[in-house]
PAVEXVO-865915 format. One record per residue (C-alpha): x, y, z; residue number from 1; residue in one letter. Coordinates in pm, whole numbers, plus 50000, padded with zeros to 5 digits. Layout:
+-------+-------+-------+-----+------+
|  east | north |    up | seq | type |
+-------+-------+-------+-----+------+
|     X |     Y |     Z | NUM |    a |
...
+-------+-------+-------+-----+------+
END
This chain:
+-------+-------+-------+-----+------+
|  east | north |    up | seq | type |
+-------+-------+-------+-----+------+
| 45687 | 49941 | 47416 |   1 |    m |
| 45956 | 49978 | 47152 |   2 |    k |
| 46146 | 50255 | 47329 |   3 |    t |
| 46278 | 50039 | 47620 |   4 |    p |
| 46392 | 49772 | 47373 |   5 |    n |
| 46566 | 50034 | 47161 |   6 |    r |
| 46740 | 50178 | 47468 |   7 |    n |
| 46848 | 49831 | 47581 |   8 |    l |
| 46989 | 49760 | 47237 |   9 |    f |
| 47176 | 50092 | 47238 |  10 |    a |
| 47319 | 50014 | 47584 |  11 |    f |
| 47438 | 49671 | 47465 |  12 |    k |
| 47602 | 49829 | 47162 |  13 |    e |
| 47771 | 50083 | 47390 |  14 |    f |
| 47913 | 49807 | 47612 |  15 |    l |
| 48022 | 49607 | 47310 |  16 |    k |
| 48198 | 49912 | 47164 |  17 |    e |
| 48400 | 49985 | 47476 |  18 |    y |
| 48443 | 49645 | 47645 |  19 |    l |
| 48500 | 49410 | 47351 |  20 |    d |
| 48839 | 49245 | 47412 |  21 |    l |
| 48858 | 49102 | 47061 |  22 |    r |
| 48886 | 49449 | 46906 |  23 |    k |
| 49254 | 49489 | 47005 |  24 |    d |
| 49330 | 49117 | 46998 |  25 |    k |
| 49665 | 49022 | 46848 |  26 |    d |
| 49721 | 48722 | 46625 |  27 |    n |
| 49613 | 48426 | 46837 |  28 |    e |
| 49899 | 48202 | 46725 |  29 |    l |
| 50151 | 48476 | 46812 |  30 |    a |
| 50002 | 48514 | 47161 |  31 |    t |
| 50005 | 48139 | 47227 |  32 |    v |
| 50361 | 48110 | 47097 |  33 |    e |
| 50473 | 48401 | 47318 |  34 |    s |
| 50340 | 48226 | 47630 |  35 |    i |
| 50485 | 47891 | 47515 |  36 |    r |
| 50834 | 48042 | 47489 |  37 |    k |
| 50813 | 48168 | 47847 |  38 |    g |
| 50731 | 47819 | 47975 |  39 |    v |
| 51075 | 47668 | 47920 |  40 |    e |
| 51324 | 47696 | 48207 |  41 |    f |
| 51658 | 47597 | 48061 |  42 |    k |
| 51988 | 47777 | 48007 |  43 |    g |
| 51960 | 48156 | 48018 |  44 |    a |
| 51604 | 48160 | 48155 |  45 |    n |
| 51704 | 47948 | 48455 |  46 |    l |
| 52017 | 48155 | 48523 |  47 |    w |
| 51814 | 48477 | 48508 |  48 |    i |
| 51575 | 48327 | 48764 |  49 |    l |
| 51866 | 48228 | 48995 |  50 |    i |
| 52020 | 48576 | 48979 |  51 |    f |
| 51678 | 48734 | 49037 |  52 |    a |
| 51627 | 48510 | 49343 |  53 |    i |
| 51965 | 48624 | 49480 |  54 |    f |
| 51859 | 48987 | 49428 |  55 |    m |
| 51518 | 48938 | 49593 |  56 |    a |
| 51676 | 48751 | 49888 |  57 |    s |
| 51928 | 49030 | 49934 |  58 |    l |
| 51646 | 49286 | 49922 |  59 |    g |
| 51451 | 49096 | 50188 |  60 |    l |
| 51765 | 49057 | 50397 |  61 |    n |
| 51847 | 49430 | 50402 |  62 |    v |
| 51479 | 49536 | 50393 |  63 |    n |
| 51510 | 49718 | 50059 |  64 |    s |
| 51181 | 49752 | 49870 |  65 |    t |
| 51356 | 49891 | 49561 |  66 |    a |
| 51581 | 49584 | 49525 |  67 |    v |
| 51283 | 49348 | 49569 |  68 |    i |
| 51086 | 49530 | 49298 |  69 |    i |
| 51387 | 49519 | 49064 |  70 |    g |
| 51421 | 49144 | 49115 |  71 |    a |
| 51052 | 49088 | 49042 |  72 |    m |
| 51084 | 49288 | 48719 |  73 |    l |
| 51355 | 49063 | 48574 |  74 |    i |
| 51211 | 48735 | 48701 |  75 |    s |
| 51070 | 48497 | 48431 |  76 |    p |
| 50861 | 48308 | 48689 |  77 |    l |
| 50525 | 48406 | 48538 |  78 |    m |
| 50590 | 48196 | 48222 |  79 |    g |
| 50509 | 47839 | 48337 |  80 |    p |
| 50224 | 47957 | 48562 |  81 |    i |
| 50048 | 48128 | 48272 |  82 |    m |
| 50137 | 47824 | 48059 |  83 |    g |
| 49934 | 47600 | 48290 |  84 |    i |
| 49628 | 47822 | 48258 |  85 |    g |
| 49673 | 47844 | 47881 |  86 |    l |
| 49704 | 47465 | 47845 |  87 |    s |
| 49377 | 47412 | 48034 |  88 |    v |
| 49202 | 47670 | 47820 |  89 |    g |
| 49335 | 47520 | 47494 |  90 |    l |
| 49290 | 47158 | 47600 |  91 |    n |
| 49663 | 47108 | 47532 |  92 |    d |
| 49794 | 46821 | 47745 |  93 |    f |
| 50153 | 46841 | 47610 |  94 |    e |
| 50177 | 47210 | 47705 |  95 |    l |
| 50038 | 47128 | 48050 |  96 |    m |
| 50309 | 46865 | 48110 |  97 |    k |
| 50584 | 47105 | 48001 |  98 |    r |
| 50439 | 47386 | 48212 |  99 |    s |
| 50406 | 47169 | 48526 | 100 |    f |
| 50761 | 47040 | 48480 | 101 |    k |
| 50902 | 47391 | 48435 | 102 |    s |
| 50698 | 47516 | 48730 | 103 |    f |
| 50840 | 47246 | 48958 | 104 |    l |
| 51197 | 47306 | 48831 | 105 |    v |
| 51167 | 47683 | 48878 | 106 |    a |
| 51020 | 47642 | 49227 | 107 |    t |
| 51289 | 47394 | 49335 | 108 |    a |
| 51578 | 47609 | 49207 | 109 |    f |
| 51425 | 47922 | 49361 | 110 |    s |
| 51387 | 47770 | 49707 | 111 |    v |
| 51734 | 47608 | 49688 | 112 |    a |
| 51897 | 47937 | 49581 | 113 |    t |
| 51728 | 48144 | 49852 | 114 |    s |
| 51808 | 47880 | 50117 | 115 |    t |
| 52175 | 47886 | 50015 | 116 |    f |
| 52180 | 48266 | 50030 | 117 |    f |
| 52031 | 48284 | 50381 | 118 |    f |
| 52265 | 48010 | 50504 | 119 |    l |
| 52571 | 48218 | 50413 | 120 |    i |
| 52418 | 48558 | 50495 | 121 |    s |
| 52552 | 48719 | 50816 | 122 |    p |
| 52211 | 48882 | 50876 | 123 |    i |
| 51973 | 48627 | 51024 | 124 |    d |
| 51707 | 48861 | 51163 | 125 |    e |
| 51367 | 48865 | 50989 | 126 |    a |
| 51301 | 49214 | 50853 | 127 |    q |
| 50956 | 49368 | 50797 | 128 |    s |
| 50961 | 49302 | 50419 | 129 |    e |
| 51026 | 48935 | 50488 | 130 |    l |
| 50768 | 48903 | 50765 | 131 |    l |
| 50502 | 49047 | 50533 | 132 |    a |
| 50531 | 48731 | 50317 | 133 |    r |
| 50483 | 48471 | 50590 | 134 |    t |
| 50103 | 48446 | 50575 | 135 |    s |
| 49857 | 48512 | 50291 | 136 |    p |
| 49539 | 48716 | 50317 | 137 |    t |
| 49228 | 48740 | 50101 | 138 |    i |
| 49386 | 49047 | 49938 | 139 |    y |
| 49671 | 48833 | 49806 | 140 |    d |
| 49416 | 48601 | 49643 | 141 |    v |
| 49235 | 48892 | 49477 | 142 |    l |
| 49562 | 49052 | 49362 | 143 |    i |
| 49673 | 48724 | 49203 | 144 |    a |
| 49336 | 48679 | 49029 | 145 |    l |
| 49306 | 49031 | 48889 | 146 |    f |
| 49678 | 49050 | 48814 | 147 |    g |
| 49657 | 48727 | 48615 | 148 |    g |
| 49357 | 48861 | 48421 | 149 |    l |
| 49546 | 49180 | 48338 | 150 |    a |
| 49846 | 48970 | 48230 | 151 |    g |
| 49659 | 48743 | 47987 | 152 |    v |
| 49468 | 49039 | 47838 | 153 |    v |
| 49796 | 49226 | 47789 | 154 |    a |
| 49961 | 48923 | 47628 | 155 |    f |
| 49673 | 48892 | 47380 | 156 |    s |
| 49669 | 49256 | 47267 | 157 |    t |
| 49873 | 49409 | 46987 | 158 |    k |
| 50036 | 49672 | 47209 | 159 |    e |
| 50142 | 49498 | 47527 | 160 |    k |
| 50265 | 49816 | 47696 | 161 |    g |
| 50406 | 49794 | 48049 | 162 |    n |
| 50132 | 49572 | 48194 | 163 |    v |
| 50341 | 49254 | 48223 | 164 |    i |
| 50610 | 49410 | 48451 | 165 |    p |
| 50332 | 49561 | 48662 | 166 |    g |
| 50164 | 49223 | 48698 | 167 |    v |
| 50497 | 49065 | 48800 | 168 |    a |
| 50536 | 49326 | 49077 | 169 |    i |
| 50174 | 49316 | 49197 | 170 |    a |
| 50140 | 48938 | 49218 | 171 |    t |
| 50472 | 48908 | 49404 | 172 |    a |
| 50571 | 48548 | 49331 | 173 |    l |
| 50940 | 48575 | 49417 | 174 |    m |
| 50939 | 48722 | 49771 | 175 |    p |
| 50735 | 48430 | 49914 | 176 |    p |
| 50978 | 48181 | 49759 | 177 |    l |
| 51272 | 48368 | 49912 | 178 |    c |
| 51092 | 48378 | 50247 | 179 |    t |
| 51039 | 48002 | 50222 | 180 |    a |
| 51415 | 47967 | 50171 | 181 |    g |
| 51474 | 48184 | 50478 | 182 |    f |
| 51246 | 47953 | 50677 | 183 |    g |
| 51446 | 47646 | 50570 | 184 |    l |
| 51781 | 47816 | 50635 | 185 |    a |
| 51682 | 47925 | 50986 | 186 |    t |
| 51483 | 47612 | 51070 | 187 |    g |
| 51160 | 47809 | 51104 | 188 |    n |
| 50900 | 47579 | 50946 | 189 |    l |
| 50619 | 47825 | 51025 | 190 |    v |
| 50779 | 48084 | 50795 | 191 |    y |
| 50845 | 47818 | 50530 | 192 |    f |
| 50489 | 47683 | 50529 | 193 |    m |
| 50328 | 48027 | 50540 | 194 |    g |
| 50540 | 48168 | 50257 | 195 |    a |
| 50506 | 47857 | 50039 | 196 |    f |
| 50133 | 47861 | 50106 | 197 |    y |
| 50122 | 48223 | 49974 | 198 |    l |
| 50326 | 48125 | 49665 | 199 |    y |
| 50098 | 47830 | 49591 | 200 |    f |
| 49780 | 48040 | 49623 | 201 |    i |
| 49922 | 48313 | 49397 | 202 |    n |
| 50031 | 48058 | 49135 | 203 |    s |
| 49694 | 47880 | 49127 | 204 |    v |
| 49490 | 48197 | 49089 | 205 |    f |
| 49719 | 48340 | 48819 | 206 |    i |
| 49665 | 48015 | 48629 | 207 |    s |
| 49289 | 48036 | 48687 | 208 |    v |
| 49287 | 48396 | 48563 | 209 |    a |
| 49479 | 48293 | 48250 | 210 |    t |
| 49229 | 48014 | 48183 | 211 |    f |
| 48936 | 48256 | 48225 | 212 |    i |
| 49099 | 48509 | 47990 | 213 |    g |
| 49163 | 48244 | 47724 | 214 |    v |
| 48803 | 48124 | 47734 | 215 |    r |
| 48651 | 48474 | 47738 | 216 |    v |
| 48858 | 48575 | 47434 | 217 |    m |
| 48753 | 48254 | 47255 | 218 |    h |
| 49094 | 48104 | 47183 | 219 |    f |
| 49064 | 47798 | 46961 | 220 |    h |
| 49100 | 47468 | 47144 | 221 |    k |
| 49336 | 47198 | 47027 | 222 |    k |
| 49160 | 46948 | 46802 | 223 |    e |
| 49230 | 46573 | 46801 | 224 |    f |
| 49187 | 46334 | 46511 | 225 |    v |
| 49148 | 46045 | 46754 | 226 |    d |
| 48825 | 46104 | 46950 | 227 |    v |
| 48924 | 45848 | 47216 | 228 |    t |
| 49254 | 46026 | 47279 | 229 |    r |
| 49073 | 46361 | 47298 | 230 |    e |
| 48841 | 46220 | 47565 | 231 |    r |
| 49135 | 46077 | 47760 | 232 |    t |
| 49326 | 46405 | 47744 | 233 |    v |
| 49023 | 46604 | 47853 | 234 |    r |
| 48960 | 46374 | 48151 | 235 |    r |
| 49326 | 46390 | 48251 | 236 |    t |
| 49326 | 46770 | 48237 | 237 |    i |
| 49003 | 46792 | 48436 | 238 |    v |
| 49146 | 46555 | 48699 | 239 |    f |
| 49469 | 46758 | 48730 | 240 |    l |
| 49277 | 47084 | 48750 | 241 |    v |
| 49044 | 46952 | 49019 | 242 |    v |
| 49337 | 46802 | 49211 | 243 |    a |
| 49514 | 47137 | 49203 | 244 |    t |
| 49210 | 47353 | 49273 | 245 |    m |
| 49070 | 47152 | 49565 | 246 |    c |
| 49349 | 47240 | 49811 | 247 |    p |
| 49355 | 47596 | 49673 | 248 |    a |
| 48980 | 47635 | 49732 | 249 |    i |
| 49014 | 47485 | 50079 | 250 |    y |
| 49303 | 47716 | 50167 | 251 |    l |
| 49124 | 48019 | 50022 | 252 |    t |
| 48815 | 47940 | 50228 | 253 |    y |
| 49027 | 47943 | 50543 | 254 |    h |
| 49199 | 48265 | 50435 | 255 |    i |
| 48860 | 48434 | 50395 | 256 |    i |
| 48738 | 48289 | 50724 | 257 |    k |
| 49052 | 48405 | 50908 | 258 |    d |
| 49025 | 48752 | 50751 | 259 |    s |
| 48667 | 48796 | 50874 | 260 |    f |
| 48763 | 48659 | 51217 | 261 |    y |
| 49061 | 48894 | 51244 | 262 |    e |
| 48845 | 49191 | 51148 | 263 |    r |
| 48586 | 49097 | 51412 | 264 |    t |
| 48858 | 49061 | 51676 | 265 |    v |
| 48998 | 49404 | 51590 | 266 |    n |
| 48650 | 49557 | 51619 | 267 |    r |
| 48594 | 49385 | 51955 | 268 |    f |
| 48927 | 49503 | 52098 | 269 |    v |
| 48875 | 49859 | 51973 | 270 |    t |
| 48519 | 49892 | 52101 | 271 |    e |
| 48529 | 49694 | 52425 | 272 |    e |
| 48886 | 49740 | 52553 | 273 |    l |
| 48923 | 50115 | 52508 | 274 |    s |
| 48957 | 50271 | 52855 | 275 |    f |
| 49056 | 50616 | 52973 | 276 |    d |
| 49420 | 50650 | 53078 | 277 |    k |
| 49492 | 50301 | 52939 | 278 |    t |
| 49646 | 50212 | 52603 | 279 |    q |
| 49636 | 49887 | 52404 | 280 |    i |
| 50002 | 49799 | 52356 | 281 |    l |
| 49979 | 49459 | 52187 | 282 |    d |
| 49717 | 49217 | 52055 | 283 |    k |
| 49756 | 48855 | 51949 | 284 |    k |
| 49518 | 48585 | 51832 | 285 |    v |
| 49634 | 48239 | 51942 | 286 |    i |
| 49459 | 47932 | 51800 | 287 |    h |
| 49457 | 47623 | 52023 | 288 |    k |
| 49266 | 47341 | 51856 | 289 |    g |
| 48897 | 47429 | 51849 | 290 |    d |
| 48937 | 47722 | 52088 | 291 |    s |
| 49098 | 48062 | 52036 | 292 |    t |
| 49263 | 48303 | 52277 | 293 |    e |
| 49273 | 48679 | 52230 | 294 |    i |
| 49574 | 48805 | 52424 | 295 |    r |
| 49581 | 49181 | 52484 | 296 |    v |
| 49854 | 49379 | 52660 | 297 |    v |
| 49746 | 49705 | 52829 | 298 |    l |
| 49961 | 49978 | 52982 | 299 |    i |
| 49858 | 50269 | 53198 | 300 |    g |
| 49615 | 50257 | 53487 | 301 |    e |
| 49492 | 49907 | 53575 | 302 |    d |
| 49146 | 49825 | 53441 | 303 |    v |
| 48908 | 49683 | 53706 | 304 |    p |
| 48846 | 49309 | 53689 | 305 |    v |
| 48470 | 49372 | 53665 | 306 |    a |
| 48519 | 49571 | 53341 | 307 |    s |
| 48728 | 49291 | 53192 | 308 |    l |
| 48461 | 49035 | 53287 | 309 |    e |
| 48198 | 49247 | 53108 | 310 |    i |
| 48420 | 49250 | 52798 | 311 |    a |
| 48460 | 48871 | 52822 | 312 |    q |
| 48082 | 48823 | 52829 | 313 |    r |
| 48041 | 49047 | 52522 | 314 |    k |
| 48248 | 48809 | 52309 | 315 |    l |
| 47926 | 48627 | 52221 | 316 |    k |
| 47772 | 48948 | 52089 | 317 |    d |
| 48052 | 48959 | 51831 | 318 |    y |
| 47997 | 48590 | 51746 | 319 |    k |
| 48341 | 48506 | 51885 | 320 |    l |
| 48236 | 48169 | 52020 | 321 |    n |
| 48494 | 47936 | 52178 | 322 |    n |
| 48712 | 48241 | 52229 | 323 |    t |
| 48880 | 48334 | 52557 | 324 |    r |
| 49002 | 48682 | 52645 | 325 |    l |
| 49332 | 48719 | 52829 | 326 |    t |
| 49434 | 49070 | 52935 | 327 |    v |
| 49786 | 49138 | 53060 | 328 |    v |
| 49832 | 49464 | 53250 | 329 |    q |
| 50170 | 49608 | 53332 | 330 |    g |
| 50512 | 49534 | 53188 | 331 |    m |
| 50629 | 49293 | 53457 | 332 |    n |
| 50378 | 49017 | 53377 | 333 |    n |
| 50511 | 48700 | 53227 | 334 |    s |
| 50429 | 48604 | 52873 | 335 |    g |
| 50451 | 48955 | 52727 | 336 |    v |
| 50591 | 48952 | 52375 | 337 |    d |
| 50879 | 49199 | 52413 | 338 |    v |
| 50952 | 49197 | 52040 | 339 |    t |
| 50595 | 49297 | 51955 | 340 |    s |
| 50596 | 49565 | 52224 | 341 |    i |
| 50925 | 49704 | 52095 | 342 |    r |
| 50788 | 49709 | 51741 | 343 |    a |
| 50468 | 49889 | 51846 | 344 |    m |
| 50660 | 50142 | 52059 | 345 |    v |
| 50893 | 50215 | 51766 | 346 |    m |
| 50595 | 50246 | 51532 | 347 |    e |
| 50422 | 50492 | 51767 | 348 |    d |
| 50748 | 50682 | 51811 | 349 |    f |
| 50793 | 50702 | 51435 | 350 |    y |
| 50434 | 50819 | 51378 | 351 |    k |
| 50456 | 51080 | 51655 | 352 |    n |
| 50795 | 51200 | 51531 | 353 |    s |
| 50661 | 51223 | 51177 | 354 |    e |
| 50361 | 51427 | 51294 | 355 |    e |
| 50586 | 51657 | 51499 | 356 |    q |
| 50817 | 51710 | 51202 | 357 |    i |
| 50519 | 51798 | 50980 | 358 |    k |
| 50391 | 52047 | 51239 | 359 |    e |
| 50736 | 52201 | 51273 | 360 |    q |
| 50765 | 52229 | 50896 | 361 |    q |
| 50431 | 52411 | 50882 | 362 |    k |
| 50548 | 52652 | 51153 | 363 |    k |
| 50877 | 52710 | 50970 | 364 |    i |
| 50689 | 52791 | 50649 | 365 |    v |
| 50462 | 53035 | 50837 | 366 |    q |
| 50759 | 53201 | 51006 | 367 |    l |
| 50945 | 53230 | 50676 | 368 |    e |
| 50640 | 53397 | 50520 | 369 |    k |
| 50615 | 53638 | 50815 | 370 |    a |
| 50988 | 53712 | 50796 | 371 |    l |
| 50966 | 53777 | 50423 | 372 |    t |
| 50672 | 54011 | 50486 | 373 |    s |
| 50871 | 54205 | 50747 | 374 |    y |
| 51174 | 54231 | 50520 | 375 |    k |
| 50958 | 54359 | 50236 | 376 |    t |
| 50796 | 54610 | 50473 | 377 |    f |
| 51138 | 54735 | 50589 | 378 |    d |
| 51256 | 54783 | 50232 | 379 |    e |
| 50933 | 54968 | 50149 | 380 |    t |
| 50991 | 55196 | 50451 | 381 |    g |
| 51342 | 55288 | 50330 | 382 |    r |
| 51212 | 55378 | 49984 | 383 |    n |
| 50923 | 55584 | 50126 | 384 |    i |
| 51162 | 55789 | 50344 | 385 |    v |
| 51344 | 55908 | 50032 | 386 |    q |
| 51018 | 55997 | 49855 | 387 |    e |
| 50873 | 56166 | 50164 | 388 |    l |
| 51190 | 56371 | 50207 | 389 |    k |
| 51134 | 56524 | 49862 | 390 |    v |
| 50768 | 56605 | 49937 | 391 |    l |
| 50822 | 56718 | 50298 | 392 |    y |
| 51181 | 56834 | 50362 | 393 |    p |
| 51103 | 56892 | 50733 | 394 |    s |
| 51077 | 56514 | 50805 | 395 |    i |
| 51360 | 56374 | 51018 | 396 |    q |
| 51264 | 56010 | 51096 | 397 |    t |
| 50999 | 55757 | 50990 | 398 |    l |
| 50904 | 55424 | 51146 | 399 |    s |
| 50650 | 55182 | 50995 | 400 |    l |
| 50502 | 54892 | 51196 | 401 |    n |
| 50211 | 54652 | 51167 | 402 |    r |
| 50006 | 54546 | 51470 | 403 |    a |
| 49687 | 54358 | 51553 | 404 |    v |
| 49422 | 54581 | 51708 | 405 |    e |
| 49130 | 54421 | 51901 | 406 |    t |
| 48805 | 54605 | 51969 | 407 |    r |
| 48689 | 54577 | 52329 | 408 |    v |
| 48315 | 54575 | 52253 | 409 |    d |
| 48310 | 54310 | 51974 | 410 |    s |
| 48652 | 54141 | 52025 | 411 |    l |
| 48705 | 54182 | 51652 | 412 |    r |
| 49069 | 54192 | 51545 | 413 |    s |
| 49213 | 54389 | 51252 | 414 |    d |
| 49563 | 54453 | 51122 | 415 |    t |
| 49662 | 54819 | 51149 | 416 |    v |
| 49970 | 54992 | 51012 | 417 |    t |
| 50130 | 55253 | 51241 | 418 |    f |
| 50352 | 55529 | 51098 | 419 |    a |
| 50556 | 55727 | 51353 | 420 |    v |
| 50713 | 56039 | 51194 | 421 |    a |
| 50927 | 56318 | 51343 | 422 |    k |
| 50918 | 56660 | 51177 | 423 |    f |
| 51097 | 56989 | 51244 | 424 |    s |
| 50897 | 57206 | 51238 | 425 |    p |
| 50581 | 56999 | 51308 | 426 |    k |
| 50318 | 57020 | 51026 | 427 |    p |
| 49958 | 57128 | 51088 | 428 |    g |
| 49652 | 56903 | 51113 | 429 |    s |
| 49551 | 56943 | 50746 | 430 |    a |
| 49906 | 56870 | 50633 | 431 |    e |
| 49925 | 56567 | 50863 | 432 |    q |
| 49601 | 56431 | 50709 | 433 |    n |
| 49751 | 56467 | 50359 | 434 |    k |
| 50066 | 56282 | 50473 | 435 |    i |
| 49850 | 56004 | 50624 | 436 |    r |
| 49645 | 55966 | 50303 | 437 |    q |
| 49963 | 55961 | 50092 | 438 |    w |
| 50128 | 55693 | 50311 | 439 |    l |
| 49809 | 55481 | 50314 | 440 |    k |
| 49791 | 55484 | 49933 | 441 |    a |
| 50167 | 55436 | 49893 | 442 |    r |
| 50197 | 55118 | 50105 | 443 |    i |
| 49845 | 54995 | 50013 | 444 |    k |
| 49733 | 54967 | 50375 | 445 |    a |
| 49367 | 54914 | 50464 | 446 |    k |
| 49406 | 55110 | 50787 | 447 |    e |
| 49689 | 55348 | 50879 | 448 |    l |
| 49746 | 55554 | 51195 | 449 |    r |
| 49992 | 55842 | 51171 | 450 |    l |
| 50164 | 55960 | 51489 | 451 |    i |
| 50353 | 56288 | 51445 | 452 |    v |
| 50619 | 56397 | 51691 | 453 |    e |
+-------+-------+-------+-----+------+
END
């Protein structure tokens, strides 16, 4: 009975040895002070944020991923967000007020700067990098949570390394703010709400991750001499946290729900609307109150109405209740989203072109290898002629070639080397056999046929 207990104790010691965060923990006061300094948004910090917003907006405008990443690297936007999480973990109401104020100032200046940029920008078309920030998914929530955890752990260790810049890139706080500015500048409130929604979710979960990290690493809470004031501060912090988390939890629930719904719709379309000689060109999910419409565009041969009715009835099997299927066939029907079709056609063209280029590159490499082999064989032939001339002065010409020989009975193919030689006078059979054996060994051929003229 003692062995299992001993093994369990050893396993706990193993986990403690490798997973104990406090082993590499830096001075707690230094860590807290480092986060406090990043909270303030005045002077240089604010100007750095404004310039970074200009850079990120420009990157979104010209669809440059490199510029967007560079802007996220120099942005100080993580400071007040982590400050909020730290203040909750330390029970520090003063730090929470400063962090909230800085967060609101940074957000306001960011949106104003990006709106100004897109108002004066001659490019008013939404690029793919910008469109990717118009609606959050469950993956954005998870990235913000785990990124925030990595950030607070890195801040608390002695050697911070390059984790903080990586967290700034992964959590992507700036692009949604710039996209929100684009929405205001172009009057597209859907873009503005979607992007700001993504920014809010990211901010909340980074703060939550910071709070979790602070509590797990046992940072010391702020102590109050006045017990009544401590109780008041704690209640105020709890109220603010709940007020902030409630909409975030509600929004996250809908994100998760929409993600599952979207995945189910994709599975339904793939499994039930795949027909021979017909291709799915476009798919859209349109929410109308309590009901939902799945709008699918097909090209190719028309699908019979009976088949579409069967697919409609199978919606219940996928638990897609209150969902209506609308299938548009042909390009001349009204209501077809030409922009989506163009995007999908270009995507297919790009993928097909990329595959063709890869296949052509493979063929080029194979041909280059074959050409190199032939060149090497020709050079070997020239050298052998000189050597053979010394051994057999009667030789006049020599030709070396490789060919694929297929056996009729087994259809087995082998590579055979043919040597065609002209002598004057012609050597005898025994001499020819010696020449064949010498050539076979000299060019290292598995099989060699000598033809003497």
